[in-house]
C-alpha positions in Angstrom: 24.4 29.9 4.1 27.5 28.7 5.5 30.3 29.3 2.9 31.9 26.5 0.9 34.7 27.9 -1.0 36.2 31.4 -0.6 39.0 32.8 -2.5 41.2 35.1 -0.2 42.3 38.6 -1.1 46.0 37.7 0.0 47.9 36.0 -2.9 51.0 34.2 -2.9 54.1 34.8 -5.3 53.8 32.0 -7.8 57.2 32.9 -9.4 58.8 31.8 -6.1 57.0 28.3 -6.0 59.4 26.6 -8.5 61.8 25.3 -6.2 58.9 24.2 -3.7 57.2 22.4 -6.8 60.5 20.7 -7.8 61.1 19.5 -4.3 57.4 18.1 -4.1 57.7 16.1 -7.3 61.2 14.8 -6.2 59.8 13.6 -2.9 56.6 12.1 -4.6 58.9 10.2 -6.9 61.1 8.7 -4.1 57.8 7.7 -2.1 56.4 6.0 -5.0 59.8 4.3 -5.6 59.9 3.1 -2.1 56.5 1.9 -2.2 55.1 1.1 -5.4 51.5 0.6 -4.2 51.1 4.4 -3.9 49.4 5.1 -7.2 46.8 7.5 -6.3 46.3 10.1 -3.5 49.8 10.8 -2.2 50.6 13.3 0.6 53.5 13.8 3.0 53.7 16.3 6.0 55.8 19.3 6.3 54.3 20.5 9.8 52.6 18.2 12.1 52.0 17.2 15.9 55.2 15.3 16.3 57.7 16.4 13.6 57.7 12.6 12.1 57.5 12.5 8.5 55.6 9.3 8.7 52.7 10.8 10.6 50.0 11.6 7.9 46.8 11.9 9.9 45.7 15.4 10.6 44.1 14.8 13.9 43.6 17.5 16.7 46.3 17.7 19.3 47.6 19.5 22.1 50.9 21.6 21.9 53.1 23.3 19.4 53.3 22.1 15.9 56.6 20.7 14.8 58.5 20.9 11.3 59.1 17.5 9.9 62.5 16.9 7.9 60.7 17.7 4.6 60.4 21.3 5.6 63.8 22.5 4.6 63.1 21.6 1.0 60.2 24.2 0.8 61.7 27.7 1.4 58.8 29.6 0.0 56.3 27.5 1.9 58.1 28.2 5.2 58.0 32.0 4.3 54.2 31.7 3.7 53.6 30.0 7.0 55.6 32.8 8.9 53.3 35.3 7.4 50.1 33.3 8.4 51.3 32.9 11.9 51.9 36.9 12.0 48.4 37.4 10.6 46.9 35.3 13.6 46.6 31.8 12.3 47.9 29.0 14.6 49.4 26.3 12.3 48.2 22.7 12.9 49.1 20.6 9.9 50.8 21.3 6.7 50.9 18.9 3.8 51.7 18.5 0.1 49.2 16.5 -1.6 49.4 15.1 -5.2 46.6 13.9 -7.2 48.0 11.5 -10.0 46.7 11.9 -13.7 43.2 10.9 -14.2 42.6 10.2 -10.6 40.0 11.6 -8.1 39.9 12.4 -4.3 36.3 11.4 -3.9 33.8 13.9 -2.6 33.6 13.7 1.2 33.3 15.7 4.4 36.2 16.3 6.8 36.0 14.7 10.3 37.6 17.5 12.1 36.9 21.3 11.7 39.7 23.6 10.9 40.6 26.7 8.9 41.5 24.9 5.7 43.5 26.8 3.2 44.4 25.4 -0.2 47.4 26.7 -2.0 47.9 25.4 -5.7 51.7 24.7 -6.6 50.8 24.1 -10.2 48.1 24.2 -12.6 47.2 22.8 -16.0 44.5 24.7 -17.8 41.1 23.4 -16.6 42.2 19.9 -15.9 42.5 20.4 -12.0 39.0 20.7 -10.8 37.6 21.1 -7.0 34.1 20.4 -6.3 32.6 22.0 -3.2 29.1 21.5 -2.5 27.6 21.6 -6.1 30.2 23.9 -7.7 33.0 22.9 -9.7 35.8 25.3 -9.5 39.3 26.1 -11.0 42.0 27.3 -8.8 45.2 29.1 -10.1 48.7 29.3 -8.9 49.0 32.5 -6.8 45.6 31.7 -5.2 44.8 31.1 -1.5 41.3 29.5 -1.0 39.7 28.7 2.2 37.6 25.5 2.1 34.8 24.6 4.6 35.5 21.0 5.2 32.0 20.5 6.9 30.2 20.7 3.3 30.8 18.1 0.8 34.2 18.7 -1.3 36.5 16.7 -3.4 39.1 17.0 -6.2 39.7 15.5 -9.6 42.8 15.4 -12.1 41.4 15.3 -15.5 44.8 15.3 -17.2 46.3 12.2 -18.6 50.0 12.8 -17.7 50.5 15.9 -15.2 50.2 15.5 -11.4 48.2 18.0 -9.5 50.3 19.3 -6.6 48.4 21.1 -3.7 49.7 22.7 -0.5 47.1 22.0 2.4 47.4 24.1 5.5 44.9 23.3 8.6 44.9 25.9 11.5 43.1 27.6 14.1 42.7 31.2 15.2 45.4 32.4 17.5 43.8 34.3 20.1 46.9 36.5 20.7 46.7 38.2 17.2 43.6 39.9 15.8 41.9 38.2 12.7 43.3 39.4 9.6 43.5 38.4 6.2 42.2 35.0 6.2 38.8 36.5 7.2 39.2 39.0 4.0 37.3 37.6 1.2 37.9 38.4 -2.6 34.9 38.0 -4.9 35.0 34.8 -6.8 34.5 35.8 -10.6 32.6 33.7 -12.8 35.5 32.4 -14.9 36.5 30.5 -11.9 33.3 28.4 -12.0 33.7 25.5 -14.6 30.7 24.9 -16.7 30.1 21.4 -16.7 28.1 19.2 -19.3 24.4 18.3 -18.7 23.4 15.3 -17.0 20.6 13.2 -18.1 19.7 9.6 -19.1 22.1 9.5 -22.1 25.1 10.7 -20.1 24.4 8.4 -17.0 24.1 5.4 -19.4 27.4 6.5 -21.1 29.2 6.5 -17.6 27.6 3.3 -16.7 28.8 1.5 -19.9 32.5 2.7 -19.0 32.3 1.3 -15.6 30.8 -1.8 -16.7 33.8 -2.4 -19.1 36.1 -2.1 -16.1 34.0 -4.2 -14.0 33.8 -7.2 -16.4 37.7 -6.9 -16.4 37.9 -7.3 -12.6 39.1 -3.5 -12.5 36.8 -2.5 -9.7 38.8 0.6 -8.7 38.6 1.9 -12.2 35.0 1.2 -12.6 34.2 3.1 -9.3 36.4 6.1 -10.4 34.1 6.4 -13.8 31.4 7.3 -11.3 33.4 9.4 -8.9 34.5 11.7 -11.6 31.2 12.2 -12.8 30.5 15.3 -10.8 33.6 16.9 -12.2 32.5 16.6 -15.6 28.8 16.6 -15.6 26.0 18.7 -13.7 25.4 16.0 -11.3 25.7 16.4 -7.4 27.9 14.1 -5.5 24.9 12.7 -3.5 23.0 11.7 -6.7 26.4 10.3 -8.2 26.7 8.0 -4.9 23.3 6.7 -5.4 24.0 5.8 -8.9 27.2 4.1 -7.8 25.4 2.2 -5.3 22.8 0.9 -7.8 25.6 0.0 -10.1 27.3 -1.9 -7.2 24.2 -3.8 -6.4 23.7 -4.6 -10.1 27.3 -5.9 -10.4 27.0 -8.2 -7.5 24.1 -9.7 -9.4 25.0 -10.1 -12.9 28.9 -10.8 -13.0 29.9 -14.2 -13.7 32.7 -14.6 -11.3 31.4 -15.4 -7.8 34.3 -13.7 -6.1 33.7 -10.6 -8.2 30.1 -10.7 -7.1 31.0 -11.0 -3.6 33.3 -7.8 -3.7 30.7 -5.6 -5.3 28.2 -6.7 -2.9 30.5 -5.8 -0.2 31.1 -2.3 -1.7 27.2 -1.8 -2.0 26.8 -2.7 1.9 29.7 -0.5 2.8 28.1 2.6 1.0 24.6 1.8 2.5 25.9 1.3 6.0 29.1 3.4 6.2 30.6 3.8 9.6 33.2 6.3 8.5 32.3 9.9 9.5 33.8 11.6 6.5 31.7 9.5 3.9 28.6 10.9 2.3 25.1 9.3 3.4 23.5 8.2 0.2 19.8 8.0 -0.4 18.3 5.3 -2.6 
């Protein structure tokens, strides 16, 4: 079986991440102040293809990676990247990503295949959760995880107050240096796998009722979010959740009183059934 999530033997020094975490939180605050519409998944580049701090998309390119003006604020991250290069990893993109309180990065697959490394900059009990295939895992400060972006994966922040901050590194093998630690895998202990609540008709109805309350208020994003967070709380696959979300969307398109609300939910249902975006999950209904 192709791996989904691997905990690497190499570790980072969590005690040295403090300054980098503070820098990340300050930059995120400044970004939100300059653009109040940034209320969900927020990320900014430390390394990319052109050194422009506004270039967010992590797409393939030819040439050398360049640091952005954010890079100087992350001394330990720069030290870690130097170690990675010495170990045989060609750095392509490096980002800091923030997941806001009670928010979710919807389960998806990546468009481009890279060596994807995740380094948590903070943690809060078991509130920061990652879904990889059908396994819900907890990541701790000090970890380096390798994620296979070609399998379904996503993240959720279950906390009501704290932002989840993650360092995301995309790279490729450097043919000049033998493969080293990023192929050295640690065993993943059972305590890293989160036990989710059972998923049955009662739980499905509970989620539907919560989503319906938001839907009748015109809060479409919040209604959808209730479904998207289900796989992080319950033993339900992302594919099954998306099928339920499609049925819910189609139902809202029929029963809501406001005509414009019905149209928007109908558009959501059509988009899910006939998505043209390669990173979205095909649903079966």
